[in-house]
C-alpha positions in Angstrom: -44.6 -69.6 3.5 -44.4 -66.0 4.7 -41.6 -63.6 3.9 -40.9 -63.2 7.6 -40.1 -66.9 8.0 -37.9 -66.9 4.9 -35.9 -64.0 6.2 -35.6 -65.6 9.6 -34.2 -68.8 8.0 -31.8 -66.8 5.9 -30.5 -64.9 8.9 -30.1 -68.2 10.8 -28.3 -69.7 7.8 -25.9 -66.7 7.7 -24.8 -67.1 11.3 -22.7 -70.2 10.8 -21.3 -68.8 7.5 -19.9 -65.8 9.5 -19.1 -67.6 12.7 -17.1 -70.5 11.2 -14.6 -68.3 9.3 -14.3 -66.0 12.4 -13.5 -69.0 14.6 -10.9 -70.3 12.1 -9.2 -66.9 12.0 -9.2 -66.7 15.8 -7.5 -70.1 15.9 -4.9 -69.0 13.3 -4.2 -65.8 15.2 -3.8 -67.7 18.4 -1.3 -70.0 16.7 0.7 -67.0 15.3 0.6 -65.3 18.7 1.9 -68.4 20.5 4.6 -68.9 17.9 5.8 -65.4 18.3 6.0 -65.7 22.1 7.7 -69.1 21.7 10.3 -67.6 19.4 11.1 -64.8 21.7 11.4 -67.0 24.7 12.9 -70.1 23.2 14.2 -69.6 19.6 15.8 -72.5 17.6 19.6 -72.9 18.1 21.5 -74.4 15.3 24.5 -75.1 17.5 22.8 -77.4 20.0 21.1 -80.7 20.3 22.0 -83.3 17.7 24.2 -80.9 15.7 21.5 -78.8 14.2 18.0 -78.0 15.4 17.0 -76.8 11.9 17.9 -80.2 10.5 15.8 -81.8 13.3 13.0 -79.5 12.5 13.1 -80.4 8.8 13.1 -84.1 9.6 10.1 -83.9 11.9 8.2 -81.7 9.5 8.8 -84.3 6.8 7.6 -87.1 9.1 4.5 -85.0 10.0 3.7 -84.5 6.3 4.0 -88.3 5.9 1.8 -88.9 8.9 -0.9 -86.6 7.5 -0.7 -88.1 4.1 -1.2 -91.6 5.5 -4.0 -90.7 7.9 -7.1 -92.9 7.8 -10.2 -90.8 8.6 -13.8 -91.5 9.4 -13.4 -95.0 10.7 -16.3 -95.9 12.9 -17.7 -92.4 12.5 -15.6 -90.6 15.1 -12.2 -92.3 15.2 -9.1 -91.3 13.2 -5.6 -92.7 13.0 -2.5 -90.6 12.6 1.2 -90.5 13.7 1.1 -86.7 14.1 0.5 -86.6 17.9 3.6 -88.7 18.4 5.7 -86.5 16.0 4.3 -83.4 17.7 5.4 -84.7 21.1 8.8 -85.5 19.8 9.0 -81.9 18.5 8.0 -80.6 21.9 10.9 -82.4 23.6 13.5 -81.9 20.9 12.7 -78.4 19.8 10.5 -76.7 22.4 7.3 -74.7 21.8 8.4 -72.8 18.6 9.6 -75.9 16.9 6.5 -77.8 17.8 4.3 -74.9 16.5 6.2 -75.0 13.2 5.9 -78.8 12.9 2.2 -78.6 13.6 1.6 -75.9 11.0 3.8 -77.4 8.2 2.3 -80.9 8.7 -1.0 -79.6 7.3 0.3 -76.7 5.1 2.4 -78.8 2.7 0.5 -82.2 2.7 -1.1 -82.9 -0.6 -4.8 -83.8 -0.3 -8.2 -82.6 -1.3 -9.0 -80.6 1.9 -11.0 -77.4 1.3 -9.2 -74.1 2.1 -11.1 -73.6 5.3 -10.5 -77.1 6.6 -6.8 -76.8 5.8 -6.6 -73.4 7.5 -8.3 -74.7 10.6 -6.0 -77.7 10.8 -2.9 -75.6 10.4 -4.0 -73.2 13.2 -5.2 -76.0 15.5 -2.1 -78.1 15.2 0.3 -75.2 15.5 -1.6 -73.9 18.6 -1.6 -77.3 20.4 2.0 -77.8 19.5 3.1 -74.5 21.0 0.8 -75.0 24.1 2.3 -78.4 24.6 5.8 -77.0 24.3 5.1 -74.4 27.0 3.6 -77.0 29.3 6.7 -79.2 28.7 9.1 -76.3 29.7 6.9 -75.3 32.7 7.0 -78.9 34.0 10.8 -78.7 34.1 11.4 -80.2 30.7 14.6 -79.5 28.7 15.2 -79.5 24.9 18.9 -80.1 25.6 18.2 -83.8 26.1 21.8 -84.8 25.3 22.9 -83.2 28.5 20.5 -85.3 30.7 22.1 -88.5 32.0 20.6 -91.4 34.0 17.2 -92.8 34.2 16.0 -90.6 37.0 16.9 -87.3 35.3 15.5 -88.5 32.0 12.1 -89.3 33.6 12.2 -86.0 35.6 13.3 -83.7 32.8 11.9 -85.5 29.7 9.4 -88.3 30.5 7.1 -86.6 33.0 7.1 -83.2 31.1 6.3 -85.0 27.9 3.3 -86.7 29.5 2.1 -83.3 30.8 2.5 -81.8 27.4 0.5 -84.8 26.1 -2.4 -84.1 28.4 -2.4 -80.4 27.4 -2.4 -81.3 23.7 -5.2 -83.8 24.2 -7.4 -81.4 26.1 -6.8 -78.4 23.9 -7.3 -80.5 20.8 -10.7 -81.6 22.2 -11.7 -78.0 23.1 -10.8 -76.5 19.8 -12.5 -79.2 17.8 -15.6 -79.0 20.0 -15.8 -75.3 19.1 -15.9 -75.8 15.4 -18.3 -78.8 15.7 -20.6 -76.6 17.9 -20.7 -74.0 15.1 -21.1 -76.4 12.2 -23.3 -79.1 13.6 -24.8 -77.6 16.7 -23.5 -80.2 19.1 -22.8 -78.8 22.6 -19.1 -78.3 23.2 -19.0 -80.1 26.5 -20.8 -83.1 25.2 -18.6 -83.4 22.1 -15.4 -82.8 24.1 -16.2 -85.4 26.7 -17.2 -87.9 24.0 -14.0 -87.3 22.1 -11.9 -87.6 25.3 -13.7 -90.9 26.0 -12.9 -92.4 22.6 -9.4 -90.9 21.9 -8.2 -89.9 25.3 -6.8 -93.4 26.2 -4.8 -93.4 22.9 -3.0 -90.2 24.0 -1.4 -92.1 26.9 0.2 -94.3 24.3 1.2 -91.3 22.2 3.0 -89.8 25.2 4.9 -93.0 26.0 5.9 -93.5 22.3 6.8 -89.8 22.0 9.1 -90.2 25.0 10.7 -93.3 23.6 11.1 -91.5 20.2 13.0 -88.7 22.0 15.3 -91.1 23.9 16.2 -93.0 20.8 16.8 -89.8 18.9 19.3 -88.2 21.3 20.6 -90.1 24.3 20.7 -93.4 22.4 22.3 -91.6 19.4 20.0 -93.2 16.8 19.0 -89.8 15.4 16.5 -89.6 12.6 16.7 -93.3 12.1 14.7 -93.7 15.3 11.7 -92.8 13.1 12.0 -96.2 11.4 12.2 -98.0 14.8 9.2 -96.1 16.1 6.9 -95.6 13.1 7.4 -98.9 11.3 5.4 -100.9 13.9 2.8 -98.1 13.9 2.3 -98.5 10.2 1.5 -102.2 10.9 -1.0 -101.0 13.5 -2.4 -98.6 11.0 -2.9 -101.5 8.5 -5.0 -103.3 11.1 -6.9 -100.1 11.8 -7.7 -99.8 8.1 -9.0 -103.3 8.1 -11.3 -102.3 10.9 -12.4 -99.4 8.8 -13.1 -101.6 5.8 -15.2 -103.8 8.1 -17.2 -100.8 9.2 -17.8 -99.8 5.6 -18.9 -103.3 4.8 -21.5 -103.0 7.6 -22.7 -99.7 6.0 -23.1 -101.4 2.6 -25.1 -104.3 4.2 -27.4 -101.8 5.9 -27.9 -99.8 2.7 -28.7 -103.0 0.7 -31.3 -104.1 3.3 -32.9 -100.6 3.5 -33.0 -100.4 -0.4 -34.8 -103.8 -0.5 -37.6 -102.4 1.7 -37.8 -99.2 -0.2 -38.1 -101.1 -3.5 -41.2 -102.8 -2.2 -42.8 -99.8 -0.6 -42.2 -96.6 -2.6 -43.6 -94.4 0.3 -40.7 -95.4 2.4 -38.1 -94.2 -0.1 -35.6 -92.3 2.1 -37.6 -93.0 5.2 -35.1 -95.3 6.9 -32.2 -92.9 6.4 -34.3 -90.0 7.7 -35.3 -91.9 10.8 -31.7 -92.9 11.4 -30.6 -89.3 11.0 -33.3 -88.1 13.5 -32.2 -90.8 15.9 -28.5 -89.7 15.6 -29.6 -86.1 16.3 -31.5 -87.1 19.4 -28.6 -89.3 20.6 -26.6 -86.2 21.3 -29.4 -84.6 23.3 -29.8 -87.9 25.3 -26.1 -88.2 25.9 -26.0 -91.7 24.5 -22.6 -93.4 24.3 -20.9 -94.0 20.9 -21.9 -97.7 21.0 -25.5 -96.9 21.9 -25.6 -94.3 19.1 -24.4 -96.7 16.5 -26.9 -99.4 17.7 -29.6 -96.8 17.5 -28.6 -95.7 14.0 -28.5 -99.2 12.7 -31.9 -99.9 14.2 -33.3 -96.7 12.7 -32.1 -97.9 9.2 -33.6 -101.4 9.6 -36.6 -100.8 11.8 -39.0 -101.7 8.9 -37.0 -104.5 7.4 -39.7 -106.9 8.5 -42.0 -105.4 5.8 -40.1 -107.6 3.3 -42.2 -110.5 4.6 -45.4 -108.8 3.5 -47.1 -109.4 0.2 -46.8 -106.3 -2.0 -50.6 -106.0 -2.2 -50.6 -105.3 1.6 -48.0 -102.6 1.3 -49.7 -100.8 -1.6 -53.4 -101.5 -0.8 -55.3 -98.3 -1.4 -58.4 -99.3 0.6 -58.7 -99.4 4.4 -56.7 -102.5 5.3 -58.7 -105.4 6.6 -58.2 -106.8 10.1 -56.1 -109.6 8.6 -53.9 -107.0 6.9 -53.5 -105.1 10.1 -52.6 -108.2 11.9 -50.0 -109.0 9.3 -48.5 -105.5 9.5 -48.3 -105.9 13.3 -45.9 -108.8 12.8 -43.3 -106.8 10.9 -41.1 -105.9 14.0 -40.8 -109.6 15.0 -40.3 -110.6 11.3 -37.5 -108.0 11.1 -35.7 -109.4 14.1 -35.9 -112.8 12.6 -34.2 -111.5 9.5 -31.3 -109.8 11.2 -30.9 -112.0 14.4 -27.8 -113.8 13.1 -26.0 -110.6 11.9 -23.5 -110.1 14.8 -22.9 -106.3 14.5 -26.7 -105.8 14.8 -27.0 -107.7 18.1 -27.4 -104.4 20.1 -30.1 -103.2 17.7 -32.6 -106.0 17.7 -34.5 -104.9 20.8 -35.1 -101.5 19.3 -36.3 -103.0 16.0 -38.6 -105.4 17.9 -40.2 -102.8 20.2 -40.3 -99.6 18.1 -44.1 -99.7 17.9 -44.7 -100.2 21.6 -46.6 -97.3 23.3 -46.1 -95.6 26.6 -49.7 -96.5 27.7 -49.0 -100.2 27.0 -51.4 -100.6 24.0 -48.6 -101.0 21.4 -47.3 -104.1 19.7 -45.9 -106.7 19.7 -45.5 -107.2 23.5 -47.7 -104.4 24.9 -44.8 -103.0 27.0 -45.6 -100.0 29.1 -43.5 -96.9 30.0 -39.8 -97.4 30.7 -40.1 -101.1 30.2 -39.9 -100.3 26.5 -36.2 -100.2 25.6 -34.8 -96.7 25.4 -33.6 -97.0 21.8 -37.1 -98.3 20.7 -38.7 -95.2 22.3 -36.3 -93.0 20.3 -37.2 -94.7 17.0 -40.9 -94.4 17.8 -40.6 -90.6 18.0 -38.4 -90.3 14.9 -40.7 -92.7 13.0 -43.9 -90.7 13.8 -42.2 -87.3 13.1 -40.9 -88.4 9.7 -44.4 -89.8 8.8 -46.0 -86.5 9.7 -43.4 -84.4 7.8 -43.7 -86.5 4.6 -46.3 -85.7 2.0 -49.0 -88.1 1.0 -51.3 -88.1 -2.0 -54.2 -87.1 0.3 -52.3 -84.5 2.4 -49.3 -82.2 2.3 -46.4 -82.7 4.6 -46.7 -81.1 8.1 -44.3 -78.4 9.0 -41.8 -79.1 11.7 -43.8 -77.1 14.2 -47.1 -78.8 13.3 -45.5 -82.2 13.6 -43.9 -81.4 17.0 -47.3 -80.1 18.2 -48.8 -83.5 17.3 -46.0 -85.4 19.0 -46.5 -83.3 22.2 -50.2 -84.2 22.2 -49.2 -87.8 22.1 -46.6 -87.6 24.8 -47.4 -90.0 27.6 -49.9 -92.0 25.6 -48.1 -93.1 22.5 -44.7 -91.5 22.9 -42.1 -90.8 25.7 -42.3 -87.1 26.7 -38.6 -87.0 27.4 -37.8 -88.3 23.9 -40.1 -85.8 22.3 -38.4 -83.0 24.3 -35.0 -84.4 23.0 -36.2 -84.1 19.4 -37.4 -80.5 20.0 -34.0 -79.6 21.4 -32.2 -81.3 18.5 -34.4 -79.5 15.9 -33.8 -76.2 17.6 -30.1 -76.6 16.7 -30.5 -78.3 13.3 -32.5 -77.4 10.2 -35.0 -80.0 9.1 -37.0 -79.7 5.9 -40.3 -81.7 5.4 -40.1 -84.3 2.7 -42.4 -83.6 -0.3 -42.5 -86.6 -2.6 -42.7 -86.3 -6.3 -46.3 -86.3 -7.6 -45.4 -89.2 -9.9 -44.1 -91.2 -7.0 -47.2 -90.5 -4.9 -49.4 -91.4 -7.9 -47.6 -94.7 -8.2 -48.0 -95.4 -4.5 -51.6 -94.2 -4.3 -53.3 -93.9 -0.9 -51.4 -96.8 0.7 -51.8 -97.4 4.4 -49.1 -95.6 6.4 -48.6 -97.7 9.6 -46.2 -95.0 11.0 -48.8 -92.3 11.0 -49.9 -91.6 14.6 -53.5 -92.1 13.7 -52.6 -95.5 12.4 -50.8 -96.2 15.6 -54.2 -95.7 17.4 -55.9 -98.1 15.0 -53.2 -100.7 15.5 -53.3 -100.2 19.3 -57.1 -101.0 19.3 -56.5 -104.1 17.2 -53.6 -105.3 19.5 -55.8 -104.7 22.5 -58.6 -106.7 21.0 -56.2 -109.6 20.1 -54.7 -109.6 23.7 -58.2 -109.7 25.3 -59.2 -112.9 23.5 
């Protein structure tokens, strides 16, 4: 490897390390600026509202800390659960922009968890910023923080309900925009794509947050319930959170099932150690470039992990055979997609992944297996796995050759575009790898010695051999 390429990679690696802290500082400065403006325009008044705005602020901050401490994260990959949006909206209506900014900041400043400093700082700045922005939107829409003086259903809707919903929309949109910025810097995902995806998954929930935040406010002041309204509002939500956690446990059980199945394959075929996870990771990268939905991305990732599960049906001698495989061996290998589908057909959460598993060795020219599908008749997810599969094979070392570099592997895939592989998927992989670092896999010499010169059915050259065999079989 040349010094030039090493320096280029070092400079590329330093960009995120500088850009991410700069982005976090910018978010924090924005939060401070909005809080200062909010204080000058609408300071807290200890003589108004339910007796003492400072007391109200303290109660909402405590509720916010409780909400953050009880938050369930990383459920289903992209979904989180927290009461903080509801509490922030209540702060908007009861305290205005400055109070909402303080509640947003304190919620993440004082909560006890294991967040790294940068993550905590970002969350403080983002929550404070969206709280203040929501507060300004509330006031601009005709909202009032003197809720006790508003009488009647019509005035309450006009001066509290509708402004709260507008503040809710502003908080939702700004939250998506700020998060998409940090994700763009840390993961390379385009801001627009991430923001739209986030709005698609969490946007509908914000409608509920707005309605509950409005109800929280009404119970607090006009109904005279005060801080006890938190019990009436949040207790049912804790029950909902429990159900949400059960869903998260189910998702984690799915992941354990996938890991166990993938490990079973890798135990039989040492060359595939880590291959399934790498293919799944490549598929997930391409899913962003292809604008796949969350459901499609999950189905693709599952299929990527299990695409070779059918190899469990092979005798070990076939998987580790050092000589050129016989026609019978190749015919046996060609059955692994169908065998794999038979193994997972009854697993309900894999129902959207079976077509991709079955057809991941089809070719664009129609000479693949098992069905000889051509072009776009091949399921999209199967075409994605085919590209990821070939790329990982090329960039993984073998006893008879070193791993290809990323550029060498991409060049090989481009040559096979239109015959073996879908050109649009190859282009999607190129776009993804332009934003994400990917290192070739160099297996330990001892591992390669154990495996020997076993036949790699994922190698593009092997695909040609299998295609000729499949064509011969179909012509009989």
